[in-house]
C-alpha positions, 0 to 999 in steps of 0.5 A, a space after each residue: 755829519 761834520 762840517 769841511 772848511 773851504 780852506 787849502 789843506 781839505 782842496 788838496 786832500 780831495 785832490 789826492 784822493 779824486 786822483 786815487 778814484 782814477 787808479 786802475 788798481 782796485 787797492 788803491 781805487 776802492 778805498 779812496 771811493 770809500 773816502 769820499 763816501 764817507 765825506 760827502 754828508 759833509 757840509 761845504 763838500 760839493 762847494 769844495 768840489 765847485 772850487 777844484 773844478 773852477 780853480 785846480 791847476 791840473 785838467 783831470 783834477 778838473 774834470 774829475 771833480 766836474 764828474 764827482 760833483 754831477 754824480 753826488 748831485 744826481 744822488 743826493 738832490 732830491 728830498 726823499 720823504 721820511 729820508 734825512 735830507 742830505 745836502 745843507 741848506 746853505 750848500 743848495 743855495 750856494 750851488 744854486 747861486 754859482 752853478 750858471 755863471 761857472 757852467 758858462 766860463 767852464 771849458 767844453 768838457 766841465 761845461 757838459 757835467 755842470 749842464 747836466 747837474 743843473 738840468 738834475 736840480 732844475 728837475 727838482 727845484 725849478 721853477 718854485 724853488 729855482 725861480 731866477 733859473 730862466 732869467 739868467 739864462 736868457 739874459 746870456 744870450 744878449 752877450 753876443 758870446 756864442 760859447 756862452 750862448 751855447 751853454 745856456 742852450 745845451 742846458 735848456 735843451 736838457 732842461 726841457 727834454 723831459 717834455 717831450 715823454 712827460 705825462 700831461 698835467 696841470 702842473 707840467 703845463 703851468 711849468 711849460 708855460 712859465 717857460 714859454 713867457 720867458 723863453 719862447 720870444 728870446 729864443 725866436 730872436 736869437 734864431 734870427 739873429 743867429 742865420 743872419 750871422 751864417 749869411 754875413 760868415 757865409 765863407 769862416 768855416 770856423 764861424 759857421 761851427 759855432 753858429 751850426 751848433 747853436 742852430 741844431 740846440 735851437 731846432 731841438 728846443 723847438 722840438 721840446 717846447 712844442 711836444 706838448 702842444 702847440 703854444 700860441 706863440 709858436 702859432 703866431 710865429 709859425 711863419 719865422 720858424 717854418 720858412 727858416 727851418 725850409 731854406 736851411 733844408 735846402 742849404 748846402 755849404 761845402 765849409 760845413 761838409 768837415 767832419 769835426 763837430 764840437 762834442 757837446 752837441 752830440 747824442 750817441 747815435 749822431 756820433 759820425 754825422 756832420 753840422 748840416 746833417 745833424 740839423 737838417 735832421 732835426 728839421 725833419 724831425 721838427 716837421 714830422 712833429 707838426 705834421 702829425 700832431 698840428 696838420 690843420 695849422 701845418 697844412 700851407 707848409 707841407 707840400 714844400 717840406 715834403 718836396 725838400 725832403 723827397 730831394 733830400 733822400 734822392 740826392 743823399 749818398 750811401 755814406 755813414 754820416 748821413 744815416 741819422 738824417 735820411 732815417 729822420 728824413 725816411 720817419 717824416 714820410 712815413 709819418 705823413 703818409 699814414 694820415 688821411 689828410 695826406 693820403 692824395 699825395 701818395 697814392 699816384 701808382 708811379 709814386 709809390 713805385 718811385 718810393 719803393 725804387 728810390 728809398 726803400 729798397 736802396 735802405 734795405 740793403 746791408 750796408 757797414 762793415 762786415 768785420 764789425 758785424 761779426 765782432 762788434 758788440 755795442 750796437 746789438 745788445 742794446 738793439 737785439 731785444 726790439 729786433 732793431 737792427 745795426 741800421 737806422 736806415 733799414 728800421 726807417 725804411 721798414 717804418 715806411 713800409 709799415 705806414 704805406 700799408 696802411 692805405 695802399 697794402 695791395 699796390 705796396 706788396 705787389 711791387 715788393 714781391 717781385 724784389 724779393 723773388 728777384 734778390 733771391 735768385 741773384 744770391 741763388 747764381 753766386 750766394 757767396 758774392 751775392 749773399 748781401 741781396 738775400 740779406 735784403 729779401 729776408 729784411 722785406 719779407 720781415 717788414 712787409 709781414 710784420 703788423 703788429 709786434 710785441 715784445 713777449 710774443 713776437 708777431 701777432 699779426 701778418 700779412 701774407 706777401 710770402 708763406 711765412 712756413 715755405 719760406 722758413 723752410 725753402 730759405 731760413 734753415 738751409 742756412 742754419 743747417 750749413 755745417 760751419 756756424 761760423 760762415 755768412 754770419 750776417 744770413 745766420 743772425 737773419 736766419 735766428 731773428 727769422 725764428 724769433 720774430 715769427 715764433 707765433 706763425 711757424 707751426 711746432 714742429 718746425 720749431 722743434 727742428 730748429 731748436 737743435 739748430 739754435 743750440 749748434 749755433 751758440 757756438 759761433 764766434 760772431 757775438 751777434 750770432 750767438 747772442 741771437 741764438 741765445 736769446 732765440 731760445 730764451 723766447 721759444 721757451 717762454 711760449 705758451 701752450 694749451 692750458 698754460 704751460 709751456 709750449 714746449 716741454 721738458 719732455 721734448 728738450 730731454 735729448 739736448 739737456 747736456 749740449 744745450 748747459 754745455 754751450 751756453 756754458 762755453 758762450 760765457 767764455 766766448 770773447 766779448 761775452 763773458 757777462 752776456 745778459 742774453 746767455 744768463 737769461 737764456 741759462 735761467 729760462 733753461 732750468 726754469 723749464 727743465 726742472 729736475 732734468 738739470 740735476 745730473 748737471 748741478 755740480 758743474 753747473 753751480 760750480 761755473 756759477 760761483 766762478 763767474 759770480 766771484 769774477 764779476 762781484 770785483 767790479 759790478 757793471 752789467 745789472 741784468 747779467 747780474 739779477 739773471 745769474 743769481 735768478 740761475 743759482 736761487 733755480 739751482 738751489 730750488 729744483 735740487 733741493 726740492 728733490 733731495 732736501 740734504 743738498 742744501 749743504 753742498 750749496 751752503 759750501 759752494 756759496 759761502 765763501 763768495 758771499 763772506 767776500 762780497 759782505 766783507 768788500 761791501 759790493 753794494 749791489 750784490 748785498 740785496 741778492 746775497 741776503 735773498 739766497 741766503 733766506 732760500 737756503 736758510 727756509 731749507 732747514 728744517 728745524 735747527 740754524 746751522 752754526 754757520 748762520 749763527 756767526 752771521 747773524 750780529 753782523 745783520 743788525 749793524 745800523 750800516 746796513 739798514 741804511 741802504 733802502 735797497 737792503 731792507 727787504 731783503 734784509 727783513 726776509 733773511 731775519 724773519 728766516 732766522 727767527 722762524 728756524 732758530 728762534 730757540 737758538 737765538 733766545 739761549 745763545 744770542 740773548 743779548 742780540 734781542 734789543 739789536 734786533 727790536 732796534 731795527 724794528 723801531 728804526 723800520 716803524 718810523 719811516 712811512 715808506 718802510 714801517 710795514 717792513 718793521 711790522 714783518 719782523 715784529 710779527 715774527 719774533 712774536 711768533 717765533 720767540 719763546 714768550 720769555 726771552 720778550 717779555 720785558 721788551 714788550 711794553 715798550 714795543 706797543 708804547 713806540 706803536 703808540 707814539 707812531 699813530 699819534 704823529 703819523 697815522 696812514 692806511 698802511 700802519 693802520 693795517 699793519 697794525 690791526 695784522 700785528 695786535 691780532 697776531 698778539 691776541 692770537 698769540 698770548 691770548 685775548 686777556 693779556 692783549 687787555 691787560 697791557 693796553 690798559 698796563 699802558 694807560 687806563 681803558 686803553 683797551 675800549 680806546 682802542 677797540 672803538 677808534 681803530 678795530 671796529 672802524 677800520 677793521 674792513 681795511 685789512 687785505 690778503 688771505 692771511 691778514 684777514 685770517 688772523 684777524 678774524 681769529 683775533 677778534 673771534 678770542 677777544 668776543 669769545 675768551 676776554 673775561 672784561 668784554 662781559 662786565 665791564 664797561 667794555 660790554 657795549 662794544 661787544 655787540 658792534 665789535 661782532 658786527 664788525 667782524 662779521 662785515 670782514 667776513 662778508 663786505 668788499 674790502 675797504 681800499 679807500 685811502 684818504 686824499 691827503 694819502 699817497 704812498 710812495 712805495 719805495 719801487 715807485 721812486 727813482 730813487 738812485 741807491 741800488 732799488 731793492 732787485 726782487 728775485 722770482 725765484 727766490 720767491 718766499 712761501 706764503 706763510 700762515 701763522 694761525 694754520 694748524 689752529 683754524 682751517 676755518 675762521 667761519 666756522 671757528 667763530 660759530 663753535 667759539 660763540 656756541 661754547 660762550 652761549 653754554 657758558 653764559 646763557 643770558 647772551 645768546 638770545 641777543 645773538 639770535 635775534 641780532 644776526 638772525 639775517 646774517 648767512 655767515 652766523 645763520 650757515 655755520 651755527 647749524 654745524 
């Protein structure tokens, strides 16, 4: 790829294109994005972006360049095996040399982007390939400039944050040790110095803001560095850290109660809190970490933290800005009360009563803006699945209830049943005013009753605070039966959530009665309510009954099919839900459950799905929604064509126009899906390939499509469908495309990650193409395979290679196989038998694959004259032994140590990874199915035939395999 000079002209060009990428008009924005995509492989491109973000006169260009740079790093920095290195080494060196000082001198908005980029680079290169990163950062602590210090702290935080969720490993531990050696002491000194400065500047609000921002980041770093294990350094310095943490918890400075916070300190859920609250919240987290993991070492400090945090809870108000603090403080109590060590702190009945009364109940009440609940979208979609709530306080109170139940279930349940009854009585007095009391009562019931919960099955163990079915009938159903789906949306949402959570406890007949109620609530205008309704239906439809069928059957759903489909599709037109993934998932699940009963509605359904597809393809932004939409399209096709195979034409008519547009506009996210749906359609055709598909065939071979890893599996499958259905058409009408087809095979075979896909394609070519059309290429194919064997022979490659040569043998005959090997190099056939087939055949896995190998080897043994009377004869017996081993021995799944396959799916690439559609699944295909039913019987019969043709051989066989059950059993036939 080209080199871009670091010239003013190039800076100018980039500036213009970056401006266009911000344009709301896709006709201007799209081409600009495409242009940047084409030049990003050029040398110096990242350095041009860094120059712009440093020197551009326009702020909007600086910010845009910084975001573009970060995304470029995110996509390209990681070096993936078998794929070209996407950034020049000289650029990598220059970036690492300049990025830290640049980040530290940039304004806040840009500092944040560069800091993220540093942590992405650090994730790959630190410590081995970027050893001086830490010293470069720690040295800046001396600068005394807190803009710089906070830049360092923020970067360190994004770099070390991953220690909180990495699996333990020696490598990780070595890295953390290296960080601690360089960082722990300077961090501790900075912590002490910052605390001293806080008292010096106690009356200067603007100085305090900066200092407290530093303290928050320091407290977050403390958490990351102490997460994996208690480091010796921190154990030795526990007094310094804990004493200061404790005094910060009890600090109250009026100057800090203003709410303007530098954004670089914030995470998503911290928007509303002030600096003091953020700092105290993090300290609660740090104390909880020590209380849980290092309780012996922390024991001397624990009582004073419990007291301080208890006081915090009792004195902190109900305002939203305290939410994070209150929930972290409650989480601290929750983590302490379930440790046997600290049980005694909670045993007293008065303590329990006051925790319930002063902490749990007040934080269970519904707060927050009612209208915001009705129409807000964002909080819900994220949290609906985990049955979480708008409210972090509630969630924490709920965890505290569960924690207390570990040792004090009896007393706690006793205290709360009183509360539940009085709350329900309050509600009954005046429902329209007191609905919040009922909401809190339902919440208490759910939090007490739910002990073990999985997302898939809802609650699996319940504590009987109330009889769940009675509570359902008396208090939940009436709300869902009321005439209006829009009044009391909070209680409706509670009711629907109750069904979802207790779906395993409530008897089936009540669930069936709920279904029409849930379908009705798909029409509610509140996003929360109709989203919950869709999610609840989807969960009920996946429940399993006896003998592994669904609990709710298609027959039981028959009366509701029409209204269910109508309301689901209508819900997608409600404000805020046009791309609601829960509704789309419910559509997919309904199709899957109802099967042929959806056929009468397919014409209208497919029209609505295609219109939706066209609309979202303009700007795909909701990956889950899109995935379920394509699954629903596949289900429509499958279900209809199973009943009426000719219907495939009407689906093609409905879909191809949109598909063409997606391919022409290169909508990357959708292309793998389109290929899968096309494969499904093409596989429905019985014999010939329609001309609409043939017109597309040459385009599928374009190299640019094959460069994106996400396209490879679905494209290979689509080409296989072309070969299965239209090999003769390709041979007669598109013979000039065969080299292109083999070019794709050649590209795939060269990659360790995708070589198996290359074999899928090759096997289809061998199996389906008329032999004459591939004659001239055959030898070249074998030569390519041998080159790859010499360069890098992996277990996966050998397994695929074995299946291929046996398929070749089945298709063209054993003699043809021997001749082609020996034409490449004399005696090569013997080498392949001796070095590859005999020792490795045990590694082949999969029913069909084993069968192909068995039939192929049987042919070599019984239909290949050179095996009888040349120097190959000595291999005949070992080959038979290997074949019987394939039948009788367990599969050899050992993989040599030096080979650890990276599966495409496992590497977190930034390409749109391949998204497999479950309902576009390919049927298992058996190329030798017609010819051979049972390969063992086939072997016995073939050997029998051979022994009549060559009488001298049989005695060898008899003495030889008298003990083999495969041989004995089937010789009798």
